[in-house]
C-alpha positions in Angstrom: 4.2 1.4 1.3 2.3 -1.5 2.7 0.4 -3.9 1.0 -3.1 -2.2 1.2 -1.1 0.5 -1.2 -1.3 -1.8 -4.1 -4.5 -1.0 -5.6 -3.5 2.8 -5.5 0.0 2.1 -7.0 -1.6 0.5 -9.8 -4.5 3.3 -10.3 -1.3 5.8 -10.5 0.8 3.4 -12.7 -2.0 3.5 -15.1 -2.0 7.3 -15.6 1.8 8.1 -15.6 2.9 4.7 -17.3 -0.1 3.3 -19.6 2.7 3.0 -22.0 4.4 0.4 -19.6 1.9 -1.4 -18.3 3.0 -4.2 -15.2 1.1 -6.8 -13.4 0.1 -6.1 -9.7 2.0 -9.1 -8.6 5.3 -7.7 -10.0 4.7 -4.4 -7.6 3.5 -6.7 -4.7 6.8 -8.8 -5.0 8.9 -5.9 -5.1 7.3 -5.0 -2.2 7.8 -8.5 -0.5 11.2 -8.8 -1.4 12.6 -5.4 -1.1 10.1 -3.3 1.5 12.7 -0.8 2.6 12.8 0.0 -1.1 8.9 0.9 -1.6 7.7 4.2 -0.5 4.6 6.1 -1.2 4.0 9.9 -1.9 0.9 11.4 -0.1 -0.9 14.6 0.2 -4.5 14.9 2.5 -4.0 11.3 2.9 -3.9 10.3 -0.5 -1.1 8.4 -2.6 -0.1 10.9 -5.5 2.9 8.9 -6.2 5.1 6.3 -5.2 8.8 4.6 -5.8 10.0 0.6 -6.0 13.7 0.3 -6.1 15.6 -2.8 -5.2 18.8 -4.5 -4.9 20.5 -5.2 -8.4 23.4 -5.9 -10.7 25.2 -3.3 -13.1 23.9 -3.9 -16.4 21.4 -6.6 -15.5 18.3 -4.8 -15.6 15.2 -6.9 -15.3 12.6 -7.0 -18.3 9.6 -5.3 -17.8 7.1 -6.7 -16.0 8.9 -9.9 -15.0 8.8 -11.1 -11.0 12.6 -11.2 -9.8 12.0 -14.4 -7.8 14.4 -13.6 -5.1 16.8 -10.7 -5.2 20.5 -10.8 -7.0 23.1 -12.6 -5.4 26.2 -10.5 -4.6 23.9 -6.9 -5.5 26.2 -4.1 -6.8 24.0 -1.5 -7.2 20.6 -0.2 -5.9 18.1 -0.4 -9.1 15.3 2.1 -9.7 12.5 -0.2 -10.6 9.7 2.3 -11.0 9.1 6.3 -9.6 5.4 7.6 -10.2 3.9 10.9 -9.6 0.6 12.1 -10.3 0.4 15.4 -13.0 -0.6 17.3 -10.3 1.9 15.8 -7.8 4.9 17.1 -10.2 6.7 20.5 -9.6 6.8 19.7 -5.9 10.3 18.3 -5.7 9.1 15.3 -5.2 11.3 13.6 -8.0 14.3 15.0 -6.5 13.2 13.6 -2.9 12.7 10.4 -4.3 16.6 10.4 -5.9 17.4 11.5 -2.1 15.5 8.7 -0.5 17.7 6.1 -2.8 20.4 8.1 -2.4 20.3 7.8 1.6 19.3 4.0 0.8 21.9 2.9 -0.8 24.4 4.5 1.4 23.0 2.3 4.0 23.2 -0.3 2.4 27.0 0.1 0.9 26.0 0.1 -2.2 28.2 2.7 -4.4 26.1 2.5 -7.8 22.6 3.4 -8.3 20.9 2.5 -11.7 17.4 2.7 -13.7 15.9 2.4 -16.8 14.6 5.9 -18.5 11.7 5.7 -20.6 12.0 8.5 -23.4 9.8 11.2 -21.3 12.0 11.1 -18.3 16.0 11.1 -20.0 15.8 14.7 -19.2 15.3 14.3 -15.9 17.4 11.7 -15.0 20.2 13.6 -17.2 19.5 16.7 -15.1 20.4 14.6 -11.4 23.5 13.1 -13.1 22.6 9.7 -14.7 25.1 8.5 -17.5 24.1 6.3 -20.2 25.3 2.9 -20.0 26.0 2.0 -23.6 25.5 -1.6 -23.4 29.4 -2.9 -24.3 30.5 -5.8 -22.5 31.1 -4.2 -19.1 27.5 -3.1 -19.3 25.4 -6.8 -20.0 26.5 -6.5 -23.9 23.3 -8.1 -26.1 21.6 -9.3 -22.7 20.8 -5.5 -21.5 20.1 -4.4 -24.9 17.4 -7.5 -24.8 15.9 -6.4 -21.7 15.8 -3.1 -22.7 13.8 -4.2 -25.8 10.7 -5.5 -23.2 10.0 -2.3 -22.6 9.8 -0.7 -26.2 11.8 1.8 -28.2 13.8 4.8 -26.7 15.1 3.2 -23.5 18.1 4.0 -21.7 19.7 1.8 -19.1 21.4 4.8 -16.6 23.7 4.8 -13.8 25.4 6.8 -11.0 27.9 6.8 -8.7 26.2 7.3 -5.0 27.0 10.5 -3.4 27.8 9.5 0.2 
């Protein structure tokens, strides 16, 4: 992903995630802070999806539509900020390919965990990929995790998975 892709990222996000809007500046900041975690999926030279991930802390996902400022000190996971595929791109294996890319990056960077916040509609996919919900207990961020999930709206699930590598 390059800065010139951000218009396409925003167009895809408006189609795929209309209930979870984020400002362009959020995507631009993630790209600037951790470019190796940002990629486009293309077909015939047109962006049909994207993935945005960055180092994170287990149990401490960023709130929706919020800048990070900096990457966290002593990160212990690779956090999937967003993955979005246009409807025409679904069924092509790109979701699994995105997860494989995430796992490979985590191995290269020395992370032992992957983490994400699942929307209700994507939960079955993440379950099938081996992600497990974290219950928000003290080891999972407690009330702070619940407050951050509430920023997304109802039905969100914070999930983790050990890195395969």
